[in-house]
C-alpha positions in Angstrom: 69.5 79.8 2.9 72.1 77.9 4.8 71.8 78.3 8.3 75.1 77.7 10.4 74.2 74.6 12.5 76.0 76.3 15.6 72.9 78.9 15.4 70.3 77.1 15.6 71.4 75.2 18.6 71.8 78.5 21.1 69.0 80.6 19.2 67.2 80.3 22.5 70.1 80.5 24.3 71.2 84.0 24.1 70.0 87.1 22.9 71.9 89.6 20.5 73.7 91.6 21.9 74.1 94.0 18.8 70.2 94.5 19.1 70.3 94.7 23.5 72.4 98.0 23.0 72.2 101.5 22.2 74.7 103.7 21.0 75.4 105.1 24.5 76.3 101.3 25.2 72.8 100.8 27.7 71.3 97.6 27.1 67.6 97.4 26.4 65.3 96.2 27.8 63.1 93.8 25.5 59.7 92.5 26.1 59.8 88.8 26.9 56.5 88.8 24.6 58.2 90.3 21.9 61.4 87.8 22.5 58.6 84.9 22.1 57.1 86.4 19.6 60.5 86.5 17.6 61.7 82.8 17.9 58.4 81.3 17.4 58.3 83.0 14.1 62.0 81.9 13.2 60.4 78.1 14.3 58.0 79.1 12.0 60.1 80.0 8.8 62.1 76.8 9.7 59.1 75.1 9.3 57.1 77.0 6.1 60.8 76.3 4.6 61.0 72.8 5.1 57.3 72.5 3.7 58.5 74.6 0.7 61.7 72.2 0.3 59.6 69.1 0.3 57.1 70.3 -1.8 59.5 71.2 -4.4 61.3 68.3 -4.3 58.3 66.3 -4.5 57.3 68.3 -7.9 60.7 67.5 -9.5 61.8 71.2 -9.6 65.0 70.0 -7.6 67.1 66.8 -7.1 69.1 67.9 -4.1 67.7 65.4 -1.1 70.5 66.1 0.8 69.1 70.5 1.5 65.5 69.1 1.8 67.0 66.4 4.7 68.6 68.9 6.3 66.1 71.5 6.4 63.4 68.8 7.7 65.6 68.2 10.4 66.2 71.8 11.3 62.4 72.5 11.3 62.6 69.0 13.4 64.7 70.1 16.1 63.5 73.9 16.3 60.2 72.2 17.0 61.1 69.8 19.5 63.3 72.7 21.2 60.2 74.8 21.0 57.8 72.2 22.8 60.4 71.1 25.4 60.9 74.9 27.1 57.0 74.5 26.3 56.6 71.5 28.7 59.5 73.2 31.4 57.0 76.4 31.7 54.3 74.2 32.6 56.2 72.3 35.2 56.8 75.8 36.8 54.3 77.1 36.9 52.0 74.2 38.3 55.2 74.5 40.7 54.7 77.8 41.3 50.9 77.1 42.0 51.1 74.5 44.2 53.0 76.4 46.7 51.7 77.6 49.8 51.6 80.7 50.9 
């Protein structure tokens, strides 16, 4: 399974506009919680794919180390991006809590 590197870099930055529109071209509102669950699921799938490929390589079922390393790096980048977004959300929350009304 190959994932385009550009797609991986932008998967958290944009919505798929085709999924966001109905037949009458009006945008469909997608709850943030659903969007977040979907993206976290994608990160989880990348991690599981990496683990499966690593186990397959360790068991001698495959000898293509390049694909194993690429899958591991994709999973690492996705987890790092998720962690960075989490840290930014926590920082924003803390900043809002410091505001005096």
